[in-house]
DRENPA-3360 file (N, C-alpha, C; in nm, 2 decimals, always signed):
BEGIN
1 = XXXXXXXX = +2.06/-2.89/+2.00/+2.03/-2.75/+2.04/+2.09/-2.71/+2.16 ~ +2.02/-2.83/+2.25/+2.03/-2.82/+2.41/+2.21/-2.83/+2.44 ~ +2.29/-2.73/+2.45/+2.42/-2.74/+2.46/+2.45/-2.67/+2.60 ~ +2.56/-2.67/+2.69/+2.61/-2.60/+2.78/+2.75/-2.52/+2.73 ~ +2.81/-2.44/+2.81/+2.92/-2.36/+2.77/+3.03/-2.42/+2.71 ~ +3.05/-2.57/+2.76/+3.11/-2.65/+2.73/+3.14/-2.75/+2.60 ~ +2.95/-2.69/+2.53/+2.90/-2.76/+2.40/+2.92/-2.88/+2.43 ~ +2.86/-2.94/+2.59/+2.80/-3.05/+2.62/+2.64/-3.08/+2.60;
9 = XXXXXXXX = +2.60/-3.19/+2.54/+2.47/-3.17/+2.53/+2.43/-3.18/+2.73 ~ +2.28/-3.10/+2.71/+2.17/-3.09/+2.83/+2.05/-3.14/+2.79 ~ +2.02/-3.24/+2.86/+1.91/-3.31/+2.85/+1.78/-3.24/+2.94 ~ +1.67/-3.25/+2.88/+1.53/-3.17/+2.92/+1.53/-3.02/+2.95 ~ +1.59/-2.97/+2.82/+1.56/-2.85/+2.82/+1.41/-2.84/+2.73 ~ +1.35/-2.78/+2.78/+1.21/-2.73/+2.73/+1.20/-2.65/+2.58 ~ +1.13/-2.70/+2.51/+1.15/-2.64/+2.37/+0.99/-2.64/+2.35 ~ +0.92/-2.49/+2.32/+0.79/-2.49/+2.28/+0.78/-2.36/+2.19;
17 = XXXXXXXX = +0.64/-2.40/+2.11/+0.63/-2.30/+1.99/+0.51/-2.21/+2.08 ~ +0.53/-2.07/+2.09/+0.45/-2.01/+2.18/+0.32/-1.98/+2.08 ~ +0.22/-1.97/+2.19/+0.05/-1.96/+2.10/+0.01/-2.09/+2.05 ~ +0.06/-2.19/+2.07/+0.02/-2.33/+2.04/+0.06/-2.46/+2.14 ~ +0.02/-2.56/+2.09/+0.04/-2.65/+2.20/+0.13/-2.77/+2.18 ~ +0.24/-2.69/+2.06/+0.33/-2.77/+2.03/+0.48/-2.76/+2.12 ~ +0.54/-2.87/+2.16/+0.65/-2.81/+2.25/+0.68/-2.98/+2.31 ~ +0.81/-3.00/+2.36/+0.92/-3.12/+2.35/+1.03/-3.08/+2.47;
25 = XXXXXXXX = +1.08/-3.16/+2.50/+1.22/-3.15/+2.58/+1.33/-3.20/+2.50 ~ +1.47/-3.16/+2.52/+1.59/-3.22/+2.47/+1.58/-3.37/+2.50 ~ +1.67/-3.44/+2.44/+1.69/-3.61/+2.47/+1.82/-3.60/+2.53 ~ +1.90/-3.71/+2.57/+2.02/-3.70/+2.62/+2.12/-3.65/+2.53 ~ +2.08/-3.66/+2.43/+2.20/-3.59/+2.33/+2.18/-3.43/+2.29 ~ +2.09/-3.37/+2.38/+2.05/-3.23/+2.36/+1.96/-3.20/+2.25 ~ +1.89/-3.33/+2.20/+1.82/-3.29/+2.04/+1.69/-3.29/+2.08 ~ +1.62/-3.24/+1.95/+1.48/-3.24/+1.96/+1.44/-3.27/+1.84;
33 = XXXXXXXX = +1.29/-3.33/+1.86/+1.21/-3.33/+1.73/+1.08/-3.26/+1.74 ~ +1.07/-3.17/+1.65/+0.95/-3.08/+1.65/+0.88/-3.06/+1.50 ~ +0.75/-3.09/+1.51/+0.71/-3.11/+1.38/+0.64/-2.98/+1.34 ~ +0.65/-2.95/+1.19/+0.61/-2.83/+1.17/+0.59/-2.82/+0.97 ~ +0.49/-2.76/+0.95/+0.48/-2.77/+0.79/+0.65/-2.74/+0.73 ~ +0.66/-2.80/+0.62/+0.78/-2.76/+0.54/+0.80/-2.63/+0.50 ~ +0.95/-2.60/+0.54/+0.96/-2.45/+0.53/+0.92/-2.34/+0.58 ~ +0.84/-2.33/+0.68/+0.79/-2.27/+0.78/+0.86/-2.20/+0.90;
41 = XXXXXXXX = +0.88/-2.06/+0.88/+0.95/-2.02/+1.00/+0.87/-1.99/+1.12 ~ +0.92/-2.04/+1.23/+0.84/-2.05/+1.37/+0.95/-1.97/+1.48 ~ +0.85/-1.92/+1.59/+0.94/-1.88/+1.69/+0.91/-2.01/+1.78 ~ +1.07/-2.00/+1.83/+1.04/-2.11/+1.95/+1.09/-2.06/+2.11 ~ +1.04/-2.11/+2.21/+1.08/-2.06/+2.34/+1.17/-2.17/+2.43 ~ +1.29/-2.15/+2.44/+1.39/-2.25/+2.52/+1.39/-2.20/+2.64 ~ +1.35/-2.31/+2.76/+1.36/-2.27/+2.88/+1.44/-2.39/+2.98 ~ +1.51/-2.36/+3.07/+1.57/-2.45/+3.15/+1.54/-2.39/+3.30;
49 = XXXXXXXX = +1.51/-2.50/+3.38/+1.51/-2.41/+3.53/+1.63/-2.36/+3.56 ~ +1.63/-2.26/+3.63/+1.73/-2.16/+3.70/+1.79/-2.08/+3.58 ~ +1.74/-2.08/+3.43/+1.79/-1.98/+3.37/+1.66/-1.91/+3.29 ~ +1.69/-1.79/+3.21/+1.59/-1.71/+3.16/+1.55/-1.78/+3.03 ~ +1.41/-1.78/+3.02/+1.37/-1.81/+2.89/+1.40/-1.74/+2.76 ~ +1.46/-1.78/+2.64/+1.48/-1.73/+2.56/+1.40/-1.76/+2.43 ~ +1.36/-1.66/+2.31/+1.31/-1.71/+2.23/+1.39/-1.71/+2.06 ~ +1.37/-1.77/+1.99/+1.42/-1.77/+1.87/+1.37/-1.76/+1.77;
57 = XXXXXXXX = +1.39/-1.70/+1.61/+1.32/-1.78/+1.49/+1.36/-1.86/+1.43 ~ +1.34/-1.95/+1.41/+1.44/-2.05/+1.32/+1.32/-2.10/+1.22 ~ +1.38/-2.17/+1.13/+1.32/-2.19/+1.00/+1.33/-2.36/+0.97 ~ +1.22/-2.41/+0.98/+1.20/-2.57/+0.98/+1.20/-2.63/+0.84 ~ +1.29/-2.69/+0.78/+1.30/-2.70/+0.63/+1.25/-2.86/+0.62 ~ +1.16/-2.90/+0.52/+1.13/-3.03/+0.47/+1.06/-3.09/+0.62 ~ +0.96/-3.00/+0.68/+0.89/-3.09/+0.80/+0.96/-3.15/+0.87 ~ +1.07/-3.09/+0.92/+1.17/-3.12/+1.06/+1.09/-3.09/+1.18;
% end
C-alpha cells in the first residue's frame, strides 16, 4: 500500500477509516492490517507528513 514513485515501500504512512477510531500505519514493507467485516467497502484516508491526504474506496474481502 505505502509506496513511493520508485515503488519502494514507505514506512509510517497513516491509514484511517474516517468517522471511526479504526486506523494504523504502514510497516517497514509499506503494508497494513486493517480489520473490517468481510466483503465490506470502506473509505480509507491515506496521509503522510508533507503530502496532501487522499481518500479511497476499497473493498475488504474475507475480513482483511
